[in-house]
SEGUMI-68130 format. One record per atom (N, C-alpha, C, CB): residue in one letter; x, y, z. Coordinates in pm, whole numbers, plus 50000, padded with zeros to 5 digits. Each point is the difference from the previous one (the first is absolute). Glycine has a CB too. Example, Ala and Ser with C-alpha at 12.3 -4.5 7.8 and 13.67 -1.06 7.14 Angstrom:
REM residues 2
A513194943150780;A499115011950000;A500905012050000;A498114988350125;S501545022249803;S500825011950006;S499235010950073;S501184993749785;
***
This chain:
REM residues 373
M500844988050000;M499165012050000;M500875012550000;M498184987650122;D501545021549784;D500745012549993;D499665008950120;D500044998549748;I500985008550301;I499775009250112;I499135011749957;I502214993450100;N498125012449787;N499225011149947;N498924995049905;N501995015050022;V496904992049977;V498854996249917;V500045008049870;V498624994350205;K501294998749685;K499975006649870;K498545002449961;K502204989149929;V497425023650069;V498625003749971;V499965008249873;V499414999650244;K499754996449661;K499885007549875;K499395013750027;K499744978549871;S500655031150050;S499605013950024;S498495002049998;S502145007149899;H497154985450016;H498555001949991;H499254993650117;H500235000649751;L500484991850334;L499384993850117;L500265007950129;L500254977949888;R500505032850101;R500345007950119;R498895009950034;R502444997849943;I497535006450183;I499005009550045;I500695012150064;I498344981350037;Q500965029749972;Q500555012150060;Q499974999050152;Q499245013449801;A501754992750264;A500094999850147;A498775006250065;A502495001249981;F496865007949950;F498805006850049;F498934990150047;F500495018849844;Y499404969750087;Y498954990450031;Y500284992150128;Y499564998349757;L501635002750299;L500294993350126;L499105005250112;L502374996849926;F497235015850064;F499085005550101;F498724991950007;F500965022849962;F498464973949924;F498744992649996;F500214985450041;F499175015449818;L501934978650136;L500254986050032;L500204997950150;L501024997049774;I499835011250287;I500374997950140;I498895004450094;I502405003049938;S497035008850038;S498965005150092;S498754991349994;S500895023249971;F498774971949909;F498774992349984;F500134986050057;F499495013249796;I501704980850188;I500164986450051;I500064999850153;I501224993849788;Q499125017750272;Q499995000950146;Q498595001650055;Q502275009949991;I496854996249930;I498635002450047;I499124988749948;I500345025250004;G499704963550061;G499234988449957;G498954996250102;G501964992049872;V497884995050149;V498984995350095;V500405003050144;V499374982049838;G501925018950190;G500455002150137;G499545013050060;G501944986449946;I497895023649970;I499645013350050;I498585000450055;I501585010049836;M497584980450126;M498605000050042;M499844997750150;M499394991749774;G501615002450291;G499884997550143;G501225003750081;G498494982149942;V502485024649995;V501275002650068;V499885009250121;V501094996649783;P498005013550221;P499945008650119;P499764992150129;P499145018149854;R500074971450138;R499714991850119;R501264993450054;R497704995949912;F503124998749999;F501204992850044;F501055009550058;F499544982649825;I500555029450118;I500945009850055;I499525004950136;I500655007149768;F498034995950240;F499445004850126;F500134989650111;F498405014149870;K501514973450094;K500124989250098;K501345000250071;K498444986449862;E502615018450068;E501345000250056;E500355013150069;E500664984149823;S498995027250114;S500435013050055;S498855009450034;S502054997449868;Q496724997250133;Q498835007650046;Q499865013349927;Q500234989150224;Q499495021849851;Q499735012949937;Q501235006249934;Q498225003450167;D502964991049860;D501235004749934;D500304992049874;D500885007250222;A498114986049724;A500204991749881;A500505008149881;A498194984950082;W501405027749911;W500445008549889;W501525002050002;W497785011650004;I502824988150114;I501465001250010;I500664987549943;I499785014850205;S499604973749818;S500524987449947;S500035000249847;S499124988150202;V499865018049738;V499965000949853;V501155008549950;V497504997550003;I502765013750064;I501125008749961;I501324992750017;I498675020450066;L501474972350044;L501214992350026;L500224989549891;L499715003850247;A499234989349716;A500094989849895;A500385006349866;A498284986250120;S501165025549851;S500305006949874;S501465004049992;S497655008349993;C502894996750116;C501425003950004;C500904987849978;C499445019050157;F500184969849902;F500784987849984;F499964995249855;F499524993750240;I499325007549695;I499864995949860;I500875008749910;I497654992250046;V502395020849982;V500875009049923;V501464995650010;V498395019150039;M502024976650079;M501364995250019;M500254987349920;M500025010250229;V499004980749770;V500144987549924;V500045002949850;V498804987550182;I500335021549772;I499985003649858;I501335006149958;I497525003850014;S503055004550074;S501315006149970;S501074989349983;S499345020550128;A500624969449959;A500954988949989;A499794992349870;A500074998150251;M498684999549711;M499694992849877;M500515007549877;M497994990250111;L501765022849886;L500455008049886;L501525000449991;L497935013850020;F502744987150095;F501475000049999;F500534986749946;F500025015850195;I499384973249848;I500434986749953;I499824999049849;I499384989950221;L499465014349729;L499714998949857;L500945008749917;L497624995250056;K502785016349996;K500865009149924;K501434994949988;K498585018750077;Q501774971350001;Q501354994349990;Q500144990949879;Q500215001450249;Y498684995849685;Y500004991249884;Y499475007549878;Y499674979850149;E500705015049737;E499615006749875;E498504999049976;E502264995049906;N497204993050100;N498574998149973;N499524986950063;N500205013249785;A500094984950343;A499724987350066;A498745000750085;A502444995150002;D496934993450019;D498924998650096;D500544992650122;D498245000049815;I500914997650282;I500454993550124;I500484985749973;I498375014150131;L501074979449768;L500394986349968;L501444999649948;L497604994449948;G502745015149968;G501365000849949;G500995004450105;G499075004949778;I500505004550308;I500885005050107;I500364988950097;I498965022749978;Q500054969250059;Q500254988950092;Q500934989749938;Q497755003750103;T502114993949767;T500904990849931;T501435005450000;T498104992149856;D502045020850124;D501325006350001;D500654999350138;D499255015349817;L499954986250287;L500545000450137;L500244986150058;L498825021450033;F500264969349942;F500034987250070;F500274987949910;F498435010150159;G501704992349712;G500234988849911;G498704994649941;G502024994450132;K498104996349775;K498864995249923;K498954993150087;K501524997449806;W498894992750275;W499034991650070;W499365007250119;W501314980249929;L499505026650151;L499435007450113;L499175011849951;L501944993150144;G498535013449749;G499235011049941;G498654995449949;G502145010949939;K497854977149999;K498734994449950;K499074996550116;K501214991049797;L499355003850312;L499204996750117;L499365012450060;L501494980650046;L499295030149968;L499485012550055;L498965006149906;L502195003950118;G498034994749751;G499015004949904;G498704992350010;G501845006749848;T498254980350176;T498814991650016;T499205004350123;T501204980949889;I499505023250216;I499325004850120;I499185012549969;I501854990550143;Y498715018449774;Y499255011849956;Y498734995949925;Y502155013049985;I497984977249926;I498854995449922;I498924994350093;I501514995149803;I498914996950295;I499054994350096;I499285011150076;I501444979450023;H499315030950013;H499415011650069;H498905006449916;H502195003950117;F498074997949753;F498995006049912;F498794990949982;F501835012249882;I498404974750110;I498894990649985;I499095000550123;I501434985249855;L499185014750263;L499215000650123;L499265013450012;L501644984550111;A499035026449848;A499365013150003;A498815000449905;A502195010650058;F497974983649823;F498914999349902;F498824992250058;F501665001149811;L498634987450247;L498944991850059;L499285007350111;L501304979649942;S499455027550143;S499385007250111;S499095011249950;S501984994650142;V498405011949749;V499195010949945;V498664994749948;V502105012549939;I497944976849984;I498774995149938;I499044993950103;I501294995849789;I499244996750308;I499104993950100;I499455010550096;I501284978549982;T499495032050045;T499515010750087;T498885007849933;T502275001750106;Y497915001449767;Y498955007549929;Y498724991749988;Y501775012449871;I498374974750102;I498824991349994;I499304999650136;I501104985949820;E499695013650287;E499434999950135;E499225012850029;E501894985450076;V498655026049880;V499315012950019;V498695000149922;V502225011650033;L497804983449844;L498774999249920;L498944991650071;L501365002449791;K499064986750270;K499054991150067;K499465006150128;K501214980549903;I499605027350167;I499565006250125;I499055011649975;I502164993350105;F498155015249797;F499255012449981;F498904999049895;F502045011950068;I498084978949837;I499044999949890;I499184987149996;I501555014649872;A499114973850111;A499264987549983;A500694988650074;A499165008049776;P500334988050337;P500634989350079;P500114986849926;P499125011050201;N499984986549706;N499994987349928;N500725000849865;N497854994750113;L502955015749871;L500745001949876;L500934988049975;L499885025150030;N500164970549845;N500834988449963;N501445004349978;N498004989049895;N502925005650185;N501425003549988;N500554997249861;N500254995050242;F499364993849700;F500524996049870;F499645010249892;F499834976050070;V498935028649929;V499535009349897;V500755013450011;V497724988950001;V502385016450121;V500685012850020;V501474999049964;V498365005950181;A502294983449867;A501424998149971;A500244998449850;A500304989350225;L498805003749707;L500124998049856;L499915013349926;L499014977150024;L500065031450017;L499845013149936;L501245008850022;L497514998350032;L502985001950091;L501175008250032;L501244994949927;L499015005350224;L501194981649777;L501184994249935;L499945001449849;L500204983950189;S498615016349754;S499875002349856;S500515013849962;S498024984649994;L501645025450087;L500505013649978;L501515000550015;L497825009350081;V502694983550020;V501444999950025;V500754993749883;V499574998750247;V499984989749708;V500664992949889;V499985008549874;V499344978050100;Y499525027949870;Y499895008349879;Y500975011950005;Y497584993249980;S502535013250135;S500855011950012;S501484996449998;S498195011050130;V502184978249940;V501414996250005;V500504996049862;V499714992450237;R499455001649682;R500404996249864;R500345012249916;R498554979750016;G500955031950022;G500305012249926;G501375005850029;G497605004550001;G503084990250101;G501345004950032;G499985011550100;G500724992949775;L500475011450265;L500135010250104;L499405013449957;L502074988550079;Q498055014949795;Q499455012849955;Q498485000350013;Q501925002349842;A497434986550127;A498554999250017;A499625000850148;A499824986249790;I500995007650295;I499775000350145;I500105014350052;I500904976550022;V500125030749930;V500165014050039;V498785008249959;V502504997849978;G496954999349904;G498795006949954;G498824997450091;G500844998449768;V499034989250280;V498934996450093;V500155007950130;V499864976849899;F501345023850155;F500255007550122;F499675014849982;F501784983550063;F498675022249828;F499775014249973;F498515003249992;F502195001049878;L497074990550048;L498565002249983;L499234997950130;L500234992949763;F500034996050305;F499254996750121;F500335009450116;F499964976249926;F501215029850071;F500345009850105;F499005011549999;F502444993949980;F497285011349903;F499095011449990;F498534995850010;F501705011649858;L498004975950111;L498634995250013;L499614996850144;L500204990949771;S500805007550316;S499714996550139;S500345011050100;S500424976649937;I500245033850019;I500455010450094;I498835007750061;I502105002149867;W496744997550067;W498845007350052;W499534994650134;W499345004949767;L501054982950267;L499604994150128;L500475008450119;L500074977449893;L501055029650089;L500525008350110;L499015011250036;L502344994949926;G496895009649976;G499025010550027;G498894995750094;G500515009149777;L499264977850235;L498964994950088;L500385000950147;L499314984749818;L501955018750210;L500455001150139;L499535012950067;L501974986249940;V497465022849982;V499535012850055;V498914997750104;V500575011549785;E498554979150189;E498874997450091;E500454995150137;E498604994749801;P502284995050209;P500444995950133;P500865010550071;P499914976649920;I500765032150005;I500795010750061;I499105009350081;I501684998749812;R497115003650139;R499055008950069;R499624994850137;R499135007049779;F500964979750241;F499584994050126;F501174995750088;F497944992449885;M503245012850085;M501174996450080;M499965006750138;M501334997349789;H499174995850312;H500135005550135;H501485000750034;H497734990650071;F502775021449941;F501445001750018;F500474996350141;F499915018049828;N499154980150263;N500394995350132;N500434985349997;N498425016650103;H501304976549784;H500464986149984;H501524999149989;H497834994649887;F502805016850083;F501475000149986;F500695003250132;F499735007049761;Q499514995350342;Q500565003650131;Q500064987850093;Q499115023449973;P501924975650111;P501205008550001;P500984995749891;P499715003850247;M500995005749697;M500924997249891;M501394996350053;M498715015849854;F502084977750061;F501394996450028;F500154991350125;F500695021449892;Q498364969350125;Q500044991050116;Q500644986549966;Q497965011250088;A502064985349786;A500544987049959;A501525000050011;A498054996549846;S502514992450201;S501454998650008;S500564997549860;S499854991050236;F501475009849750;F500604997649869;F499734985749953;F501795017050052;T498224973750041;T499724986049965;T498604998749942;T501564992250180;E497465014449883;E498624999549952;E499875006949864;E499184999750238;L501525011449746;L499995007149872;L500614991549890;L500135021850120;W500954971249915;W500664991449902;W499104988149963;W502255006850092;K497064987550006;K499064989149969;K498875005049910;K500554989150222;G499005023249804;G498995006049914;G500515002249859;G499015010950199;A502254993549791;A500625001949868;A500134986749927;A501255019950087;K499114969749986;K500144986749939;K498654994649954;K501994995750144;A496945008649923;A498654995649961;A499615005149863;A499374999550241;T501355010649709;T499725005349865;T500754992349892;T499625022450102;S501204967949937;S500894993449904;S499234993649884;S501604995950187;Y497284997649842;Y499234993649893;Y499405010449905;Y499494980850154;T500015030049902;T499395010549918;T501025007049912;T498295003350177;F502855000449879;F501015007549926;F500844991249908;F500075016150188;M499784970849824;M500774990749917;M499665002149853;M500064983450189;G500925014349726;G499765001349856;G501075008049930;G497614998350046;F503035010950027;F501035008349936;F501234992049960;F499175019150133;E500954968349915;E501114991549959;E499934996749852;E500084990550230;I498775012549705;I499864997849856;I501025008349923;I497554995150031;L502975015550032;L501035008349937;L501214991749961;L499215019750133;F501134970149946;F501134991249971;F499814992349869;F500394997950246;F498365000649709;F499714992449879;F499735009149880;F499074981950143;V500355029649883;V499615009249893;V501165008749953;V497695000250093;Y503295002049993;Y501095009549973;Y500664998249864;Y500385000750242;P499954987149714;P500664998649869;P499175005049882;P501184980750094;F497495020549926;F499125004349892;F499835015249996;F498824978150019;I501805028950074;I499895014650004;I500975006049898;I499344999450244;Q500165009449674;Q500825005949895;Q500915011150054;Q498214994449834;N501215015150236;N500765011350054;N500284997950149;N498955015449830;K502034976350199;K500294995950138;K500475011650088;K500584977549913;Q499935033150026;Q500475011450078;Q498845007450068;Q501945002149842;K496834995050117;K498825006850057;K499154990750087;K499995015049801;V500594974150245;V499264990050077;V499655004850140;V501154982449869;R499735025150193;R499845003650142;R498715007750028;R502465000650017;F497275009749906;F498875008850031;F498664992649998;F501295018949902;P498334974049990;P498714993050003;P499934989050105;P499785005149759;T501374988850271;T500014989350101;T499705005750139;T501674987149862;Y499055023450176;Y499765006250130;Y498615006350007;Y502465004250023;L497095001549866;L498675006049997;L498924989450022;L500845017949844;A499374970250101;A499054989050018;A499924995850147;A500484992149767;I500685007250298;I500044996350143;I499285010650084;I502184987649964;I498065025150004;I499365010950074;I498484999549980;I502085014249974;W497494983349903;W498564999449969;W499304988950078;W500495009149773;S500044978850218;S499374988750068;S500075001750152;S500604985149807;S500485020750243;S500135002450144;S498965010250048;S502454994749985;M497335015649934;M499015010250035;M498604994150006;M501445017549895;I498254973550012;I498674993949998;I499794991450125;I500025000149748;V500994991750285;V499894991750121;V499925008850124;V501284981649886;L499505029150118;L499985009150115;L498635006750014;L502465004149970;I496985000649920;I498685006550002;I498924990350047;I500735015449814;L499304972450131;L499014989950038;L500124996350147;L500034991349766;T501205008050283;T500224996650141;T499495011150092;T502014986449935;V498295026050030;V499555011550080;V498485000850003;V502125012349942;I497254986249941;I498545000649993;I499374988650080;I500155011049773;S500444977150217;S499454988450072;S500065002150151;S500714985249812;I500415020250236;I500145002550144;I498995010450046;I502444994349988;G497385016149931;G499075010750037;G498554996149986;G501715016049932;Y497984975449973;Y498604996649971;Y499474988850090;Y500395007349764;F500404982050251;F499564988650080;F500435001550146;F500144985549796;S499085008750292;S500424999350140;S501084989450012;S497725007450082;R502944992150033;R501084990350021;R499504985749983;R501125016250156;D497744980749904;D499464986449992;D499604996349858;D499205002450236;Q500235007349691;Q499604997449862;Q501224997149912;Q498005014850032;L503044993249987;L501194998649917;L500714986750023;L500265024850004;L499694970450119;L500624987250031;L499154988249953;L501105010850197;K497614991549786;K499084989249967;K499804998549849;K498875003950217;L501025007349711;L499684999549858;L501194994949918;L498405019050033;E501344971449882;E501064993849920;E500425008849882;E499124977650066;W499895028349865;W500285008149881;W499585014450029;W499664979949843;T501155027150230;T499655013450048;T499775009949887;T501324995450205;V499525004149693;V499885009649891;V498684997949925;V502515000949978;L497154986849995;L498754997149929;L498795003950085;L501134981349877;D498995016850254;D498885003650088;D499745015050001;D500554980250141;M500505027949834;M499805014549995;M499155004049880;M502205003150116;F497894989349777;F499245003449880;F498514997050016;F502034995449865;K497624996950236;K498594996550022;K499155012250036;K500744977550073;I499895032949981;I499215011550045;I499615009149884;I501174998950219;Q499374998649660;Q499605007949885;Q498514998249977;Q502304997849896;N497005013150089;N498534999449990;N499555007349873;N499794999050252;L499834993049648;L499465005549876;L498594994449980;L502345002349897;T496755006250054;T498604996049987;T499814988449903;T499355023350052;F501534975749848;F499814989749897;F500884987750023;F499415018249839;I501434981850266;I500844988450032;I499884997250149;I501615005249809;E497884983250226;E499814996650141;E501304995650066;E497674993549947;R503114998149984;R501264995050054;R501165004649911;R498824979950099;F501775031649937;F501075005649917;F501274991750010;F499025022750031;D501144969750078;D501194991850014;D500064989249892;D499985004350247;Y498854991949696;Y500004990649888;Y500795006049882;Y497764990650075;I501995022249900;I500695006949890;I501505000550027;I497935013849954;V502424989150169;V501415001350037;V500734986749983;V499415018250162;I499974971049884;I500644986849990;I500154995849854;I499044993650224;A499945009349695;A500094996949857;A501095008549935;A497564993949995;E502505018850043;E501025009049947;E501404995850044;E498325018649999;W501754975450119;W501324995950053;W500644989249912;W499215005650232;M500004988349683;M500554990249907;M500995006749906;M497894986650013;M501945026349962;M500935007549916;M501325002450071;M498075010749888;V501974986950241;V501245000750077;V500624986250012;V499135019950127;V500034970249895;V500484986350024;V500554993649874;V498334997950182;V500955003349707;V500404993549875;V501375004649951;V497594997949941;P502715015250054;P501355004049959;P501094994050089;P499025021149912;N500734978050218;N500984993850090;N500294985649959;N499215014950185;M499724977649789;M500174986049961;M500714998849865;M497944994350130;I501765014949780;I500624999749867;I501525001950012;I497885009149897;L502535000850180;L501445002850012;L500724988850076;L499505024649996;L499864969950105;L500594988850073;L500164987949908;L498985008450214;M500004988849705;M500074988749908;M501095002249896;M497554995650034;W502585016549918;W501075003049903;W501374997650064;W498535017049887;A501654987550238;A501274998150069;A500324985250018;A499665021950118;I499324970149912;I500194985650018;I500444993449869;I498275000050183;T500995002849710;T500324993649871;T501335005049946;T497554997849952;Y502735015050066;Y501295005649956;Y501154993850079;Y498865021649937;G500964977050195;G501054994450084;G500304985549967;G499315015650177;I499634976549800;I500204985949966;I500674998649863;I497974993950137;K501705015149771;K500664999949870;K501495003050014;K497845007149891;R502495002550193;R501415003850021;R500774988850070;R499325024150013;L500064969550085;L500704990050080;L500064986449933;L499275012350202;Y499624983749736;Y499904986149951;Y499714999049850;Y499204993850225;Q500815017549703;Q499815000249855;Q498674993649958;Q502484999249974;V496505002550107;V498664995349967;V499225011749939;V500054982650187;K499275015149704;K499265010749934;K498965006050095;K500364988649779;Q499515024650214;Q499065006950088;Q498574995349977;Q501525019850003;K498134977549873;K498654995549968;K499694986750069;K500135012049779;T500844978950222;T499814986950064;T499795001550150;T501424989549823;T499455018250240;T499875002550144;T498685006850033;T502495001750018;L497125007649897;L498775007750023;L498784990950008;L501035019449880;Y498834971650026;Y498834991249996;Y500024989850115;Y499905003049751;I501274991250272;I500104989950107;I499705006350136;I501714987349864;L498915024250162;L499805006550130;L498575004950017;L502395006849998;A496994997949895;A498625004750006;A499074988450042;A500485017549822;I499784970750123;I499194988350035;I500214996050146;I500134992249761;V501135008150284;V500324996550139;V499345009850097;V502194990049925;I497925023050045;I499385010350085;I498484998650000;I501935015549952;L497504981249933;L498564998349990;L499534988850091;L500065008449763;I500654980550236;I499644988650085;I500175003550147;I500684984149817;A500455022350215;A500295003450140;A498985009950056;A502424996049957;S497255014449966;S499065010250049;S498584994750008;S501465017549900;T498244971850026;T498674993950008;T499784993050132;T500024997149753;F501034996550298;F499864992050121;F500405007650128;F500434979849860;I500275031350126;I500385007850118;I498885010050029;I502494997449950;D496604999050136;D498885008850033;D499765001050151;D498984994049780;D501905000050298;D499885001150146;D500675012950047;D499984974750023;Y499315032950060;Y500515013150044;Y501354998850070;Y497655007750024;F502494982850064;F501234998850078;F501174995649912;F498644994550203;L501094997549696;L501054996049907;L500455011949916;L499074976649994;I499975031449962;I500325012149923;I500855009550083;I497864997649870;R501745004250257;R500745008750090;R501424994950023;R497855006250110;K502274980649900;K501324993950021;K500905002049879;K498964983050152;I500465015849729;I500785002149877;I500475014449991;I498694982149884;I500425027350146;I500375014249995;I501115003150101;I497665005849928;D502204989050194;D501035002150103;D501334993949959;D498215000250175;S501744988149761;S501234993449955;S500675008149890;S499034977650061;V500175027649846;V500545008349892;V500635012750057;V498264991049841;A501075015050259;A500535012150063;A501324997350072;A497675008450026;E502404980450046;E501224996750075;E501144996249906;E498584992450193;F501114999049710;F500994995749902;F500485011849916;F498944977149993;G500095031349965;G500335011549917;G500795010750073;G497964995349873;F501835005750259;F500735010350076;F501504998149984;F498125001350165;W502354986449844;W501444997449990;W500515001849858;W499814984150191;I499385012049711;I500435001149861;I499955014449951;I499184976849959;V499745030250074;V499755013349945;V500725010950078;V497804991949920;Y502175007350213;Y500475011150082;Y501424997950056;Y497635004150058;V502754983649966;V501294997450065;V501084996049899;V498774993050205;Y500884998249703;Y500984994449907;Y500775010649920;Y498544980149985;P500795030349958;P500775010249925;P501065006950085;P497995003549860;L501734998550269;L500985006450088;L501184990850028;L498155013450104;L501624973449894;L501094990450017;L500784998549869;L498664987850176;L500665013949712;L500634998449870;L500925011749967;L498014987049925;L501655024850124;L500765012149968;L501494998950035;L497915012950038;P502464983650086;P501444999050030;P500714989349917;P499485007750230;M499824981649732;M500624989649916;M500355005649862;M498724982250125;V500395026049821;V500265006249870;V501185009650010;V497564997749939;L502485010050169;L501105009550020;L501334992750017;L498405016050106;I501614973149969;I501234992350022;I500504994249868;I499264994650235;K499844999949687;K500414994049872;K500505010749904;K498334981650033;K501025029949967;K500425010949914;K501415004750037;K497615006949970;R502664994450160;R501325004350046;R501044989449969;R498945013550182;W500714973749836;W500944989149973;W500394999749853;W499004987050189;K500035014849723;K500305000149857;K500865011949962;K497854988249958;R501915023250107;R500795011849971;R501454998150042;R497955014150028;K502244979750090;K501364997850050;K500744989449919;K499235006450227;S500034983149731;S500644989249925;S500275003949856;S498864983750147;G500505027149810;G500215004749863;G499324991449897;G502135009250073;G496984982149975;G499294990949911;G498885007049930;G500594981050145;R499005013149744;R498905005549922;R498694997250070;R501294997049787;D497895013250229;D498704998550066;D499024993149904;D500415020950141;L499184967149896;L499154992049913;L498605006049984;L501294980050069;S498375029250021;S498665005749994;S499875011249896;S499754994250241;H501385009749697;H499965010649901;H500564995049867;H500235017250181;
***
């Protein structure tokens, strides 16, 4: 496997689109209930935990960008091969692929669970999964440029949902934030860690980077995407704390969706139905990009055609999501993805950075030719 990825010019995308890819993949199913999990750890200071988590993500993103800039046009799969050799690099790359597969599975089963709770309890898992996976397969076959188009379009088609937060803001009680600054650093850190599943997704930069045409402009849209998604989570957390009582916030599973229930229109009795249906425009792009990363990664590691992997994995996910309908099993899968992903997404890049620096210095001192260029 080559360290650097050779990408034809007509398959490259502009760095500008990283804003839509990264910010949108972070705002998935996890955001629908994340205020509850943060509040559970740091109580009324949960908003501080969100800021703490955002600062940590900026640090991780900075490390990722520095690592990528040390190579001409490499992805994480090539970088690991350069650092650790063929077999260990392939093993570490496989772990990334497994992470994306589990994340994909958690997204689809969580969305189906939300549909069953809020809309139709007797909804058939197989039918919903088949419809969602059909959209995913069709979009992934179009390539990364088509996927970017989906993200760009769906971003503007779903952004109006933020305007619905005006109604719960009117009923906020600011005494819910008192007393402030009572949580210890440990509690704040646990609250920040509770956002790990929601904020996960920016690791896709390690896979998309070789396809960026103007790499010198990568930083701005990447950091802007992190700021955007962080602001949304922060706003939702603040509104949830102010709107719900302490007992309500600890009890309600999908706090964000429950806030939309108070919307009152004469011609729509249950506005949350509209919101959940609209949320499909957030969920589907996430699944599309994750599926692309899986098929692309397997092609790079094992030389299997993306089309072959796409169909096989779609069938496996369809079968798995049909039979996974127990609430506690779904919760366990999500928790496992969050715990497993925390080490891969948030910790691993910081461990990888000094290894890249050491190898770069060693090659400079030895006077050897850098294989990455």
